[in-house]
TORKOL-4160 file (C-alpha; in steps of 0.2 Angstrom, whole numbers, padded with zeros to 4 digits, m for minus):
455
<pt num="1" X="0000" Y="0000" Z="0000"/>
<pt num="2" X="0006" Y="0018" Z="m0004"/>
<pt num="3" X="0009" Y="0030" Z="0010"/>
<pt num="4" X="m0006" Y="0041" Z="0004"/>
<pt num="5" X="m0017" Y="0026" Z="0005"/>
<pt num="6" X="m0012" Y="0022" Z="0023"/>
<pt num="7" X="m0015" Y="0040" Z="0028"/>
<pt num="8" X="m0032" Y="0040" Z="0020"/>
<pt num="9" X="m0037" Y="0024" Z="0029"/>
<pt num="10" X="m0031" Y="0031" Z="0045"/>
<pt num="11" X="m0040" Y="0047" Z="0043"/>
<pt num="12" X="m0057" Y="0038" Z="0038"/>
<pt num="13" X="m0055" Y="0027" Z="0054"/>
<pt num="14" X="m0053" Y="0042" Z="0065"/>
<pt num="15" X="m0068" Y="0051" Z="0058"/>
<pt num="16" X="m0078" Y="0035" Z="0060"/>
<pt num="17" X="m0073" Y="0033" Z="0079"/>
<pt num="18" X="m0076" Y="0052" Z="0082"/>
<pt num="19" X="m0094" Y="0051" Z="0074"/>
<pt num="20" X="m0098" Y="0035" Z="0084"/>
<pt num="21" X="m0093" Y="0044" Z="0100"/>
<pt num="22" X="m0104" Y="0059" Z="0096"/>
<pt num="23" X="m0118" Y="0047" Z="0093"/>
<pt num="24" X="m0116" Y="0038" Z="0110"/>
<pt num="25" X="m0111" Y="0052" Z="0121"/>
<pt num="26" X="m0123" Y="0065" Z="0113"/>
<pt num="27" X="m0138" Y="0052" Z="0115"/>
<pt num="28" X="m0142" Y="0054" Z="0097"/>
<pt num="29" X="m0156" Y="0042" Z="0091"/>
<pt num="30" X="m0162" Y="0039" Z="0074"/>
<pt num="31" X="m0179" Y="0032" Z="0080"/>
<pt num="32" X="m0194" Y="0042" Z="0075"/>
<pt num="33" X="m0202" Y="0053" Z="0089"/>
<pt num="34" X="m0213" Y="0068" Z="0091"/>
<pt num="35" X="m0214" Y="0082" Z="0105"/>
<pt num="36" X="m0227" Y="0085" Z="0118"/>
<pt num="37" X="m0227" Y="0100" Z="0129"/>
<pt num="38" X="m0232" Y="0101" Z="0147"/>
<pt num="39" X="m0233" Y="0116" Z="0160"/>
<pt num="40" X="m0229" Y="0115" Z="0178"/>
<pt num="41" X="m0229" Y="0127" Z="0193"/>
<pt num="42" X="m0213" Y="0119" Z="0199"/>
<pt num="43" X="m0201" Y="0107" Z="0190"/>
<pt num="44" X="m0187" Y="0107" Z="0204"/>
<pt num="45" X="m0175" Y="0093" Z="0202"/>
<pt num="46" X="m0182" Y="0086" Z="0185"/>
<pt num="47" X="m0167" Y="0082" Z="0174"/>
<pt num="48" X="m0165" Y="0085" Z="0155"/>
<pt num="49" X="m0164" Y="0068" Z="0146"/>
<pt num="50" X="m0174" Y="0060" Z="0161"/>
<pt num="51" X="m0186" Y="0046" Z="0158"/>
<pt num="52" X="m0204" Y="0048" Z="0153"/>
<pt num="53" X="m0214" Y="0033" Z="0160"/>
<pt num="54" X="m0231" Y="0026" Z="0158"/>
<pt num="55" X="m0236" Y="0012" Z="0170"/>
<pt num="56" X="m0217" Y="0011" Z="0174"/>
<pt num="57" X="m0212" Y="0008" Z="0156"/>
<pt num="58" X="m0201" Y="0021" Z="0148"/>
<pt num="59" X="m0209" Y="0029" Z="0133"/>
<pt num="60" X="m0199" Y="0044" Z="0130"/>
<pt num="61" X="m0186" Y="0057" Z="0136"/>
<pt num="62" X="m0187" Y="0074" Z="0143"/>
<pt num="63" X="m0180" Y="0085" Z="0129"/>
<pt num="64" X="m0179" Y="0102" Z="0137"/>
<pt num="65" X="m0185" Y="0113" Z="0152"/>
<pt num="66" X="m0188" Y="0132" Z="0150"/>
<pt num="67" X="m0196" Y="0146" Z="0158"/>
<pt num="68" X="m0213" Y="0152" Z="0151"/>
<pt num="69" X="m0223" Y="0166" Z="0160"/>
<pt num="70" X="m0214" Y="0162" Z="0176"/>
<pt num="71" X="m0219" Y="0143" Z="0175"/>
<pt num="72" X="m0209" Y="0128" Z="0169"/>
<pt num="73" X="m0212" Y="0123" Z="0151"/>
<pt num="74" X="m0206" Y="0105" Z="0149"/>
<pt num="75" X="m0204" Y="0097" Z="0132"/>
<pt num="76" X="m0206" Y="0078" Z="0131"/>
<pt num="77" X="m0199" Y="0068" Z="0116"/>
<pt num="78" X="m0211" Y="0054" Z="0114"/>
<pt num="79" X="m0207" Y="0037" Z="0105"/>
<pt num="80" X="m0215" Y="0034" Z="0089"/>
<pt num="81" X="m0231" Y="0023" Z="0091"/>
<pt num="82" X="m0235" Y="0030" Z="0108"/>
<pt num="83" X="m0252" Y="0040" Z="0106"/>
<pt num="84" X="m0256" Y="0053" Z="0118"/>
<pt num="85" X="m0275" Y="0057" Z="0119"/>
<pt num="86" X="m0284" Y="0072" Z="0126"/>
<pt num="87" X="m0287" Y="0070" Z="0145"/>
<pt num="88" X="m0269" Y="0063" Z="0148"/>
<pt num="89" X="m0261" Y="0068" Z="0165"/>
<pt num="90" X="m0243" Y="0071" Z="0169"/>
<pt num="91" X="m0234" Y="0073" Z="0186"/>
<pt num="92" X="m0216" Y="0074" Z="0193"/>
<pt num="93" X="m0212" Y="0057" Z="0202"/>
<pt num="94" X="m0197" Y="0050" Z="0210"/>
<pt num="95" X="m0190" Y="0033" Z="0214"/>
<pt num="96" X="m0191" Y="0036" Z="0232"/>
<pt num="97" X="m0192" Y="0050" Z="0245"/>
<pt num="98" X="m0175" Y="0057" Z="0239"/>
<pt num="99" X="m0173" Y="0047" Z="0224"/>
<pt num="100" X="m0170" Y="0052" Z="0206"/>
<pt num="101" X="m0185" Y="0061" Z="0198"/>
<pt num="102" X="m0194" Y="0057" Z="0181"/>
<pt num="103" X="m0210" Y="0061" Z="0172"/>
<pt num="104" X="m0225" Y="0049" Z="0176"/>
<pt num="105" X="m0238" Y="0050" Z="0162"/>
<pt num="106" X="m0255" Y="0043" Z="0158"/>
<pt num="107" X="m0260" Y="0042" Z="0140"/>
<pt num="108" X="m0279" Y="0047" Z="0142"/>
<pt num="109" X="m0294" Y="0038" Z="0136"/>
<pt num="110" X="m0291" Y="0028" Z="0120"/>
<pt num="111" X="m0308" Y="0034" Z="0114"/>
<pt num="112" X="m0304" Y="0052" Z="0115"/>
<pt num="113" X="m0296" Y="0062" Z="0101"/>
<pt num="114" X="m0277" Y="0063" Z="0100"/>
<pt num="115" X="m0268" Y="0077" Z="0107"/>
<pt num="116" X="m0266" Y="0092" Z="0095"/>
<pt num="117" X="m0248" Y="0098" Z="0089"/>
<pt num="118" X="m0249" Y="0115" Z="0099"/>
<pt num="119" X="m0259" Y="0109" Z="0114"/>
<pt num="120" X="m0251" Y="0110" Z="0131"/>
<pt num="121" X="m0254" Y="0097" Z="0145"/>
<pt num="122" X="m0256" Y="0105" Z="0162"/>
<pt num="123" X="m0245" Y="0095" Z="0174"/>
<pt num="124" X="m0252" Y="0090" Z="0191"/>
<pt num="125" X="m0244" Y="0096" Z="0207"/>
<pt num="126" X="m0233" Y="0083" Z="0215"/>
<pt num="127" X="m0228" Y="0079" Z="0233"/>
<pt num="128" X="m0213" Y="0090" Z="0238"/>
<pt num="129" X="m0203" Y="0085" Z="0253"/>
<pt num="130" X="m0197" Y="0103" Z="0257"/>
<pt num="131" X="m0216" Y="0109" Z="0257"/>
<pt num="132" X="m0220" Y="0095" Z="0269"/>
<pt num="133" X="m0206" Y="0100" Z="0281"/>
<pt num="134" X="m0212" Y="0118" Z="0280"/>
<pt num="135" X="m0230" Y="0113" Z="0284"/>
<pt num="136" X="m0224" Y="0103" Z="0298"/>
<pt num="137" X="m0214" Y="0118" Z="0304"/>
<pt num="138" X="m0230" Y="0129" Z="0303"/>
<pt num="139" X="m0240" Y="0115" Z="0312"/>
<pt num="140" X="m0228" Y="0116" Z="0327"/>
<pt num="141" X="m0227" Y="0135" Z="0328"/>
<pt num="142" X="m0236" Y="0144" Z="0342"/>
<pt num="143" X="m0254" Y="0148" Z="0343"/>
<pt num="144" X="m0265" Y="0155" Z="0356"/>
<pt num="145" X="m0263" Y="0140" Z="0367"/>
<pt num="146" X="m0244" Y="0139" Z="0365"/>
<pt num="147" X="m0234" Y="0128" Z="0353"/>
<pt num="148" X="m0239" Y="0110" Z="0350"/>
<pt num="149" X="m0222" Y="0103" Z="0356"/>
<pt num="150" X="m0224" Y="0113" Z="0373"/>
<pt num="151" X="m0242" Y="0107" Z="0375"/>
<pt num="152" X="m0236" Y="0089" Z="0372"/>
<pt num="153" X="m0222" Y="0091" Z="0385"/>
<pt num="154" X="m0235" Y="0098" Z="0398"/>
<pt num="155" X="m0246" Y="0083" Z="0395"/>
<pt num="156" X="m0232" Y="0071" Z="0397"/>
<pt num="157" X="m0226" Y="0080" Z="0413"/>
<pt num="158" X="m0244" Y="0078" Z="0420"/>
<pt num="159" X="m0245" Y="0060" Z="0416"/>
<pt num="160" X="m0228" Y="0057" Z="0425"/>
<pt num="161" X="m0235" Y="0066" Z="0440"/>
<pt num="162" X="m0250" Y="0054" Z="0440"/>
<pt num="163" X="m0238" Y="0039" Z="0438"/>
<pt num="164" X="m0228" Y="0046" Z="0453"/>
<pt num="165" X="m0244" Y="0047" Z="0463"/>
<pt num="166" X="m0248" Y="0029" Z="0459"/>
<pt num="167" X="m0231" Y="0023" Z="0464"/>
<pt num="168" X="m0233" Y="0032" Z="0481"/>
<pt num="169" X="m0250" Y="0023" Z="0484"/>
<pt num="170" X="m0243" Y="0006" Z="0480"/>
<pt num="171" X="m0229" Y="0010" Z="0492"/>
<pt num="172" X="m0241" Y="0013" Z="0506"/>
<pt num="173" X="m0250" Y="m0003" Z="0502"/>
<pt num="174" X="m0234" Y="m0013" Z="0501"/>
<pt num="175" X="m0231" Y="m0008" Z="0519"/>
<pt num="176" X="m0248" Y="m0014" Z="0524"/>
<pt num="177" X="m0245" Y="m0031" Z="0516"/>
<pt num="178" X="m0229" Y="m0033" Z="0525"/>
<pt num="179" X="m0238" Y="m0029" Z="0542"/>
<pt num="180" X="m0252" Y="m0042" Z="0537"/>
<pt num="181" X="m0239" Y="m0056" Z="0533"/>
<pt num="182" X="m0230" Y="m0052" Z="0550"/>
<pt num="183" X="m0246" Y="m0054" Z="0559"/>
<pt num="184" X="m0250" Y="m0071" Z="0551"/>
<pt num="185" X="m0232" Y="m0077" Z="0556"/>
<pt num="186" X="m0236" Y="m0072" Z="0574"/>
<pt num="187" X="m0253" Y="m0081" Z="0573"/>
<pt num="188" X="m0244" Y="m0097" Z="0567"/>
<pt num="189" X="m0232" Y="m0096" Z="0581"/>
<pt num="190" X="m0246" Y="m0095" Z="0594"/>
<pt num="191" X="m0255" Y="m0110" Z="0586"/>
<pt num="192" X="m0239" Y="m0120" Z="0587"/>
<pt num="193" X="m0237" Y="m0115" Z="0606"/>
<pt num="194" X="m0256" Y="m0120" Z="0609"/>
<pt num="195" X="m0253" Y="m0137" Z="0601"/>
<pt num="196" X="m0238" Y="m0141" Z="0612"/>
<pt num="197" X="m0247" Y="m0137" Z="0628"/>
<pt num="198" X="m0263" Y="m0146" Z="0622"/>
<pt num="199" X="m0260" Y="m0161" Z="0633"/>
<pt num="200" X="m0257" Y="m0150" Z="0648"/>
<pt num="201" X="m0273" Y="m0140" Z="0645"/>
<pt num="202" X="m0284" Y="m0156" Z="0644"/>
<pt num="203" X="m0277" Y="m0163" Z="0660"/>
<pt num="204" X="m0280" Y="m0147" Z="0669"/>
<pt num="205" X="m0298" Y="m0144" Z="0663"/>
<pt num="206" X="m0304" Y="m0163" Z="0662"/>
<pt num="207" X="m0319" Y="m0159" Z="0673"/>
<pt num="208" X="m0324" Y="m0144" Z="0662"/>
<pt num="209" X="m0323" Y="m0155" Z="0646"/>
<pt num="210" X="m0334" Y="m0168" Z="0654"/>
<pt num="211" X="m0347" Y="m0155" Z="0658"/>
<pt num="212" X="m0346" Y="m0149" Z="0640"/>
<pt num="213" X="m0349" Y="m0166" Z="0633"/>
<pt num="214" X="m0364" Y="m0168" Z="0644"/>
<pt num="215" X="m0371" Y="m0152" Z="0637"/>
<pt num="216" X="m0367" Y="m0158" Z="0619"/>
<pt num="217" X="m0377" Y="m0174" Z="0623"/>
<pt num="218" X="m0392" Y="m0165" Z="0629"/>
<pt num="219" X="m0392" Y="m0154" Z="0613"/>
<pt num="220" X="m0391" Y="m0170" Z="0602"/>
<pt num="221" X="m0407" Y="m0177" Z="0611"/>
<pt num="222" X="m0416" Y="m0161" Z="0608"/>
<pt num="223" X="m0411" Y="m0161" Z="0590"/>
<pt num="224" X="m0419" Y="m0179" Z="0589"/>
<pt num="225" X="m0435" Y="m0172" Z="0595"/>
<pt num="226" X="m0435" Y="m0158" Z="0582"/>
<pt num="227" X="m0431" Y="m0170" Z="0568"/>
<pt num="228" X="m0446" Y="m0181" Z="0574"/>
<pt num="229" X="m0458" Y="m0166" Z="0573"/>
<pt num="230" X="m0451" Y="m0161" Z="0556"/>
<pt num="231" X="m0454" Y="m0179" Z="0549"/>
<pt num="232" X="m0472" Y="m0178" Z="0556"/>
<pt num="233" X="m0475" Y="m0162" Z="0547"/>
<pt num="234" X="m0476" Y="m0150" Z="0562"/>
<pt num="235" X="m0470" Y="m0132" Z="0562"/>
<pt num="236" X="m0463" Y="m0122" Z="0547"/>
<pt num="237" X="m0448" Y="m0133" Z="0543"/>
<pt num="238" X="m0460" Y="m0148" Z="0544"/>
<pt num="239" X="m0471" Y="m0140" Z="0531"/>
<pt num="240" X="m0456" Y="m0136" Z="0520"/>
<pt num="241" X="m0450" Y="m0154" Z="0520"/>
<pt num="242" X="m0468" Y="m0162" Z="0519"/>
<pt num="243" X="m0476" Y="m0150" Z="0506"/>
<pt num="244" X="m0470" Y="m0155" Z="0489"/>
<pt num="245" X="m0476" Y="m0138" Z="0480"/>
<pt num="246" X="m0468" Y="m0127" Z="0493"/>
<pt num="247" X="m0452" Y="m0137" Z="0491"/>
<pt num="248" X="m0452" Y="m0134" Z="0472"/>
<pt num="249" X="m0455" Y="m0116" Z="0475"/>
<pt num="250" X="m0440" Y="m0115" Z="0487"/>
<pt num="251" X="m0429" Y="m0125" Z="0475"/>
<pt num="252" X="m0434" Y="m0113" Z="0460"/>
<pt num="253" X="m0430" Y="m0098" Z="0471"/>
<pt num="254" X="m0413" Y="m0104" Z="0476"/>
<pt num="255" X="m0409" Y="m0108" Z="0458"/>
<pt num="256" X="m0414" Y="m0091" Z="0452"/>
<pt num="257" X="m0403" Y="m0083" Z="0466"/>
<pt num="258" X="m0388" Y="m0095" Z="0460"/>
<pt num="259" X="m0390" Y="m0089" Z="0442"/>
<pt num="260" X="m0391" Y="m0071" Z="0447"/>
<pt num="261" X="m0375" Y="m0073" Z="0458"/>
<pt num="262" X="m0366" Y="m0081" Z="0443"/>
<pt num="263" X="m0372" Y="m0067" Z="0431"/>
<pt num="264" X="m0366" Y="m0054" Z="0443"/>
<pt num="265" X="m0349" Y="m0062" Z="0445"/>
<pt num="266" X="m0347" Y="m0063" Z="0426"/>
<pt num="267" X="m0351" Y="m0045" Z="0424"/>
<pt num="268" X="m0340" Y="m0039" Z="0438"/>
<pt num="269" X="m0326" Y="m0050" Z="0431"/>
<pt num="270" X="m0328" Y="m0041" Z="0414"/>
<pt num="271" X="m0329" Y="m0024" Z="0422"/>
<pt num="272" X="m0312" Y="m0028" Z="0430"/>
<pt num="273" X="m0304" Y="m0034" Z="0414"/>
<pt num="274" X="m0311" Y="m0021" Z="0402"/>
<pt num="275" X="m0297" Y="m0009" Z="0394"/>
<pt num="276" X="m0302" Y="0008" Z="0388"/>
<pt num="277" X="m0290" Y="0020" Z="0379"/>
<pt num="278" X="m0293" Y="0038" Z="0374"/>
<pt num="279" X="m0287" Y="0041" Z="0356"/>
<pt num="280" X="m0283" Y="0059" Z="0349"/>
<pt num="281" X="m0277" Y="0063" Z="0332"/>
<pt num="282" X="m0272" Y="0080" Z="0324"/>
<pt num="283" X="m0269" Y="0079" Z="0305"/>
<pt num="284" X="m0264" Y="0092" Z="0293"/>
<pt num="285" X="m0270" Y="0091" Z="0274"/>
<pt num="286" X="m0257" Y="0099" Z="0263"/>
<pt num="287" X="m0269" Y="0100" Z="0248"/>
<pt num="288" X="m0283" Y="0108" Z="0257"/>
<pt num="289" X="m0271" Y="0118" Z="0269"/>
<pt num="290" X="m0282" Y="0113" Z="0284"/>
<pt num="291" X="m0279" Y="0105" Z="0301"/>
<pt num="292" X="m0292" Y="0093" Z="0307"/>
<pt num="293" X="m0295" Y="0085" Z="0324"/>
<pt num="294" X="m0301" Y="0067" Z="0327"/>
<pt num="295" X="m0306" Y="0059" Z="0344"/>
<pt num="296" X="m0312" Y="0043" Z="0350"/>
<pt num="297" X="m0311" Y="0028" Z="0362"/>
<pt num="298" X="m0304" Y="0010" Z="0359"/>
<pt num="299" X="m0312" Y="m0004" Z="0369"/>
<pt num="300" X="m0303" Y="m0021" Z="0372"/>
<pt num="301" X="m0317" Y="m0031" Z="0382"/>
<pt num="302" X="m0305" Y="m0046" Z="0386"/>
<pt num="303" X="m0286" Y="m0041" Z="0387"/>
<pt num="304" X="m0275" Y="m0055" Z="0381"/>
<pt num="305" X="m0286" Y="m0057" Z="0366"/>
<pt num="306" X="m0285" Y="m0048" Z="0349"/>
<pt num="307" X="m0302" Y="m0042" Z="0347"/>
<pt num="308" X="m0306" Y="m0023" Z="0349"/>
<pt num="309" X="m0319" Y="m0010" Z="0346"/>
<pt num="310" X="m0317" Y="0008" Z="0341"/>
<pt num="311" X="m0329" Y="0023" Z="0342"/>
<pt num="312" X="m0325" Y="0041" Z="0338"/>
<pt num="313" X="m0328" Y="0057" Z="0328"/>
<pt num="314" X="m0319" Y="0064" Z="0314"/>
<pt num="315" X="m0315" Y="0082" Z="0308"/>
<pt num="316" X="m0324" Y="0088" Z="0324"/>
<pt num="317" X="m0329" Y="0107" Z="0324"/>
<pt num="318" X="m0343" Y="0119" Z="0319"/>
<pt num="319" X="m0354" Y="0112" Z="0305"/>
<pt num="320" X="m0353" Y="0121" Z="0288"/>
<pt num="321" X="m0360" Y="0119" Z="0271"/>
<pt num="322" X="m0345" Y="0110" Z="0262"/>
<pt num="323" X="m0353" Y="0115" Z="0245"/>
<pt num="324" X="m0349" Y="0133" Z="0248"/>
<pt num="325" X="m0332" Y="0139" Z="0241"/>
<pt num="326" X="m0319" Y="0141" Z="0255"/>
<pt num="327" X="m0327" Y="0129" Z="0267"/>
<pt num="328" X="m0319" Y="0112" Z="0271"/>
<pt num="329" X="m0323" Y="0099" Z="0258"/>
<pt num="330" X="m0322" Y="0085" Z="0270"/>
<pt num="331" X="m0338" Y="0082" Z="0280"/>
<pt num="332" X="m0338" Y="0088" Z="0298"/>
<pt num="333" X="m0342" Y="0078" Z="0313"/>
<pt num="334" X="m0343" Y="0061" Z="0305"/>
<pt num="335" X="m0343" Y="0045" Z="0315"/>
<pt num="336" X="m0331" Y="0030" Z="0315"/>
<pt num="337" X="m0337" Y="0014" Z="0323"/>
<pt num="338" X="m0327" Y="m0002" Z="0319"/>
<pt num="339" X="m0324" Y="m0019" Z="0326"/>
<pt num="340" X="m0307" Y="m0027" Z="0322"/>
<pt num="341" X="m0295" Y="m0041" Z="0326"/>
<pt num="342" X="m0276" Y="m0045" Z="0325"/>
<pt num="343" X="m0268" Y="m0060" Z="0317"/>
<pt num="344" X="m0250" Y="m0059" Z="0321"/>
<pt num="345" X="m0242" Y="m0044" Z="0312"/>
<pt num="346" X="m0259" Y="m0040" Z="0303"/>
<pt num="347" X="m0273" Y="m0030" Z="0310"/>
<pt num="348" X="m0290" Y="m0029" Z="0301"/>
<pt num="349" X="m0306" Y="m0019" Z="0305"/>
<pt num="350" X="m0323" Y="m0016" Z="0297"/>
<pt num="351" X="m0338" Y="m0005" Z="0301"/>
<pt num="352" X="m0342" Y="0014" Z="0298"/>
<pt num="353" X="m0327" Y="0024" Z="0293"/>
<pt num="354" X="m0332" Y="0043" Z="0293"/>
<pt num="355" X="m0350" Y="0039" Z="0293"/>
<pt num="356" X="m0348" Y="0027" Z="0278"/>
<pt num="357" X="m0347" Y="0008" Z="0277"/>
<pt num="358" X="m0329" Y="0002" Z="0274"/>
<pt num="359" X="m0314" Y="m0007" Z="0281"/>
<pt num="360" X="m0295" Y="m0006" Z="0283"/>
<pt num="361" X="m0280" Y="m0014" Z="0290"/>
<pt num="362" X="m0262" Y="m0011" Z="0297"/>
<pt num="363" X="m0247" Y="m0022" Z="0294"/>
<pt num="364" X="m0230" Y="m0023" Z="0303"/>
<pt num="365" X="m0218" Y="m0028" Z="0289"/>
<pt num="366" X="m0201" Y="m0028" Z="0298"/>
<pt num="367" X="m0195" Y="m0045" Z="0305"/>
<pt num="368" X="m0197" Y="m0048" Z="0324"/>
<pt num="369" X="m0178" Y="m0048" Z="0326"/>
<pt num="370" X="m0178" Y="m0030" Z="0321"/>
<pt num="371" X="m0180" Y="m0018" Z="0336"/>
<pt num="372" X="m0192" Y="m0007" Z="0326"/>
<pt num="373" X="m0203" Y="m0022" Z="0321"/>
<pt num="374" X="m0217" Y="m0016" Z="0332"/>
<pt num="375" X="m0214" Y="0002" Z="0329"/>
<pt num="376" X="m0216" Y="0004" Z="0310"/>
<pt num="377" X="m0233" Y="0000" Z="0302"/>
<pt num="378" X="m0241" Y="0002" Z="0284"/>
<pt num="379" X="m0259" Y="0006" Z="0284"/>
<pt num="380" X="m0273" Y="0007" Z="0272"/>
<pt num="381" X="m0292" Y="0008" Z="0271"/>
<pt num="382" X="m0307" Y="0010" Z="0259"/>
<pt num="383" X="m0324" Y="0017" Z="0262"/>
<pt num="384" X="m0339" Y="0026" Z="0254"/>
<pt num="385" X="m0340" Y="0015" Z="0239"/>
<pt num="386" X="m0356" Y="0023" Z="0232"/>
<pt num="387" X="m0349" Y="0041" Z="0232"/>
<pt num="388" X="m0355" Y="0051" Z="0217"/>
<pt num="389" X="m0356" Y="0070" Z="0220"/>
<pt num="390" X="m0349" Y="0087" Z="0215"/>
<pt num="391" X="m0342" Y="0098" Z="0229"/>
<pt num="392" X="m0335" Y="0115" Z="0225"/>
<pt num="393" X="m0334" Y="0111" Z="0206"/>
<pt num="394" X="m0324" Y="0095" Z="0210"/>
<pt num="395" X="m0333" Y="0079" Z="0204"/>
<pt num="396" X="m0330" Y="0064" Z="0215"/>
<pt num="397" X="m0335" Y="0047" Z="0211"/>
<pt num="398" X="m0331" Y="0029" Z="0218"/>
<pt num="399" X="m0323" Y="0023" Z="0234"/>
<pt num="400" X="m0311" Y="0033" Z="0244"/>
<pt num="401" X="m0294" Y="0024" Z="0246"/>
<pt num="402" X="m0281" Y="0029" Z="0259"/>
<pt num="403" X="m0264" Y="0022" Z="0261"/>
<pt num="404" X="m0249" Y="0028" Z="0272"/>
<pt num="405" X="m0236" Y="0023" Z="0285"/>
<pt num="406" X="m0233" Y="0028" Z="0303"/>
<pt num="407" X="m0219" Y="0026" Z="0317"/>
<pt num="408" X="m0221" Y="0025" Z="0335"/>
<pt num="409" X="m0211" Y="0038" Z="0343"/>
<pt num="410" X="m0216" Y="0035" Z="0362"/>
<pt num="411" X="m0223" Y="0020" Z="0370"/>
<pt num="412" X="m0231" Y="0027" Z="0386"/>
<pt num="413" X="m0242" Y="0036" Z="0382"/>
<pt num="414" X="m0242" Y="0029" Z="0365"/>
<pt num="415" X="m0238" Y="0042" Z="0352"/>
<pt num="416" X="m0238" Y="0039" Z="0333"/>
<pt num="417" X="m0232" Y="0051" Z="0319"/>
<pt num="418" X="m0237" Y="0047" Z="0301"/>
<pt num="419" X="m0240" Y="0052" Z="0283"/>
<pt num="420" X="m0256" Y="0047" Z="0274"/>
<pt num="421" X="m0261" Y="0048" Z="0255"/>
<pt num="422" X="m0280" Y="0050" Z="0256"/>
<pt num="423" X="m0292" Y="0047" Z="0241"/>
<pt num="424" X="m0277" Y="0041" Z="0230"/>
<pt num="425" X="m0289" Y="0037" Z="0216"/>
<pt num="426" X="m0296" Y="0055" Z="0214"/>
<pt num="427" X="m0289" Y="0069" Z="0224"/>
<pt num="428" X="m0272" Y="0062" Z="0230"/>
<pt num="429" X="m0271" Y="0072" Z="0246"/>
<pt num="430" X="m0256" Y="0071" Z="0258"/>
<pt num="431" X="m0259" Y="0071" Z="0277"/>
<pt num="432" X="m0246" Y="0072" Z="0291"/>
<pt num="433" X="m0253" Y="0068" Z="0308"/>
<pt num="434" X="m0249" Y="0065" Z="0326"/>
<pt num="435" X="m0259" Y="0052" Z="0336"/>
<pt num="436" X="m0259" Y="0051" Z="0355"/>
<pt num="437" X="m0267" Y="0036" Z="0364"/>
<pt num="438" X="m0267" Y="0033" Z="0383"/>
<pt num="439" X="m0276" Y="0021" Z="0395"/>
<pt num="440" X="m0291" Y="0027" Z="0406"/>
<pt num="441" X="m0295" Y="0014" Z="0420"/>
<pt num="442" X="m0309" Y="0025" Z="0428"/>
<pt num="443" X="m0319" Y="0025" Z="0412"/>
<pt num="444" X="m0317" Y="0006" Z="0410"/>
<pt num="445" X="m0324" Y="0004" Z="0427"/>
<pt num="446" X="m0339" Y="0016" Z="0425"/>
<pt num="447" X="m0344" Y="0009" Z="0408"/>
<pt num="448" X="m0344" Y="m0008" Z="0416"/>
<pt num="449" X="m0355" Y="m0002" Z="0431"/>
<pt num="450" X="m0367" Y="0006" Z="0418"/>
<pt num="451" X="m0371" Y="m0011" Z="0411"/>
<pt num="452" X="m0376" Y="m0017" Z="0429"/>
<pt num="453" X="m0389" Y="m0003" Z="0431"/>
<pt num="454" X="m0407" Y="m0007" Z="0429"/>
<pt num="455" X="m0419" Y="0003" Z="0418"/>
């Protein structure tokens, strides 16, 4: 080969390698595609060339992000063959709480027309971790009753004071028990002394014992006379023995008394065993920008078993017409009344949830070997299956599904902190809440006694 030929081949090889590098590093693709534009209030953290996914499957790339009238205009490069219909939705999603972000998309109803070339899809607001932290900060700011954290500290201090009082009371009872045991020990020693001197006592009082035996013999003879009269039907006792009808009445009366005593014993035993817990929850809705308060009582009729009952109220406060703009969309003063049971790490319940039929459950998913196994739970519930209404211009149809997670931050009293995603099929609201539960022995006793009261 000539030198000129070698130089030419080397130059062509270099150009081919350079072109290949540009194609690979520049992410240049020869696949057919088209652009779709979306508009967001905030596209913070969304990367150029990030993935566009439908049902978890990548269908395109983020082509560019630019500012348009103080909002973020995001251009999506969609793969050929992926049809976007009118009514499609887009939102910024992430692979975790702080994971990489991507664009989650739905393609709309296949029966709807295709999206026009110049049409822009309005992006849905997404969950923002910084916003959540700001809202939690506002939640713990001071109000007219002081900050929530200060009020919680005062409540815990009061509970500690009550606990100290109980310890002092038990200490006094402990002293009394020690005195009682000491007295029993002294009584036992005296009995042993009497047994050792019994022979001496009988020898010294032999005549008195003979007199006592004579009196016992006389009493026995009189009892024989009484029994003879009873057998002959004389006197009240004789009539009771001889009259068959009176005997049946007496037997029935004694049986009724025995049944009443047995029922009273059963009820009093249940009164002593019933557990009642107060349950208070303060939750903040980031979508509606409202704080809501729930309160109720949890009943465990037989401690040691897994069955329980809960009765409480939700979104307590002054009633307003939620169809008027500016009022709370969630119904006020609804009732939750459920019964449930636990099966190992899973707890399920059914009944009324916010005045609608439904059910739910909680799950401890960590292994028992983990010290946090009983302190971290996943939860979910579904209710109001026949919902079909329009509130403040928002059409809401179908059941309400809520999912979330919570962490136990204090064991006594029990304090949970958690985050819920409410109505995930329609409105997708994010709630942060603080839940406090503590035992009330007096209420349990009073409720048990109320069951004994006659009408």
